[in-house]
C-alpha positions as CSV (number, residue, x, y, z in Angstrom):
1,M,-21.7,-6.7,25.3
2,A,-18.1,-7.7,25.0
3,L,-14.9,-6.0,23.8
4,I,-12.6,-8.7,22.5
5,R,-9.0,-8.1,23.5
6,E,-7.4,-11.5,22.7
7,I,-8.4,-14.6,20.8
8,R,-7.2,-18.1,21.5
9,Q,-7.8,-21.3,19.7
10,I,-9.5,-24.3,21.3
11,Q,-10.3,-27.8,20.1
12,K,-13.9,-28.9,20.4
13,E,-15.2,-32.4,20.2
14,R,-18.6,-31.4,18.7
15,N,-19.3,-28.6,16.3
16,N,-22.6,-27.8,14.6
17,V,-23.9,-25.0,12.4
18,H,-26.2,-22.6,14.2
19,A,-29.4,-21.2,12.8
20,P,-28.9,-18.0,10.8
21,V,-29.7,-14.7,12.4
22,E,-29.6,-11.1,11.4
23,C,-26.5,-9.0,12.1
24,S,-25.8,-5.3,12.0
25,Y,-22.6,-3.3,12.5
26,C,-21.4,0.1,13.3
27,V,-18.1,1.8,13.4
28,F,-17.4,4.4,16.1
29,R,-14.6,6.3,17.8
30,S,-14.1,6.6,21.5
31,D,-11.2,8.2,23.3
32,G,-9.3,8.5,20.0
33,K,-9.7,4.8,19.1
34,T,-11.8,3.1,16.4
35,Y,-14.2,0.2,17.2
36,L,-16.2,-2.1,15.1
37,Q,-19.4,-3.4,16.8
38,L,-21.3,-6.4,15.5
39,D,-24.9,-6.8,16.9
40,T,-26.8,-10.1,16.4
41,Y,-30.5,-10.5,16.8
42,G,-32.6,-13.4,18.0
43,S,-33.8,-16.0,15.6
44,V,-37.2,-15.7,14.0
45,D,-38.5,-18.1,16.6
46,R,-37.7,-15.7,19.5
47,K,-40.4,-13.9,21.4
48,L,-38.7,-10.5,21.3
49,R,-37.9,-10.2,17.6
50,G,-35.6,-7.4,16.6
51,K,-33.9,-7.2,20.0
52,V,-30.1,-7.3,20.1
53,R,-29.0,-10.6,21.7
54,Q,-25.2,-10.2,21.5
55,S,-22.8,-7.3,20.8
56,I,-19.2,-7.9,20.1
57,Q,-16.7,-5.0,19.8
58,L,-13.3,-5.2,18.1
59,D,-10.5,-2.7,18.5
60,E,-7.7,-2.5,16.0
61,S,-5.7,-5.2,17.7
62,S,-8.5,-7.8,17.8
63,A,-9.6,-6.8,14.3
64,R,-6.1,-7.6,13.1
65,Q,-6.4,-11.0,14.8
66,I,-9.8,-11.7,13.3
67,K,-8.5,-10.7,9.8
68,R,-5.6,-13.2,10.1
69,L,-7.9,-16.0,11.3
70,I,-10.3,-15.4,8.4
71,E,-7.5,-15.5,5.9
72,E,-6.2,-18.7,7.4
73,A,-9.7,-20.4,7.5
74,F,-10.6,-19.2,4.0
75,P,-7.4,-19.0,2.0
76,T,-9.3,-18.1,-1.2
77,L,-10.2,-14.7,0.3
78,R,-6.5,-13.6,0.3
């Protein structure tokens, strides 16, 4: 599990599209702060289907960064 605090851009030489997986989310509060948690699950080929593989948490600051990045990457969503 990871709480994202800061996001920085990098340049990669090789990029590829990954296999699709299921994702769920929840919104919760802790110590007076709101968090968005995204949980991804293994692909259909995994032995342990339905098990959370990664959890990513965003606080308000990192959610603001993600929102800006999404709007830059997909300008038609503005």
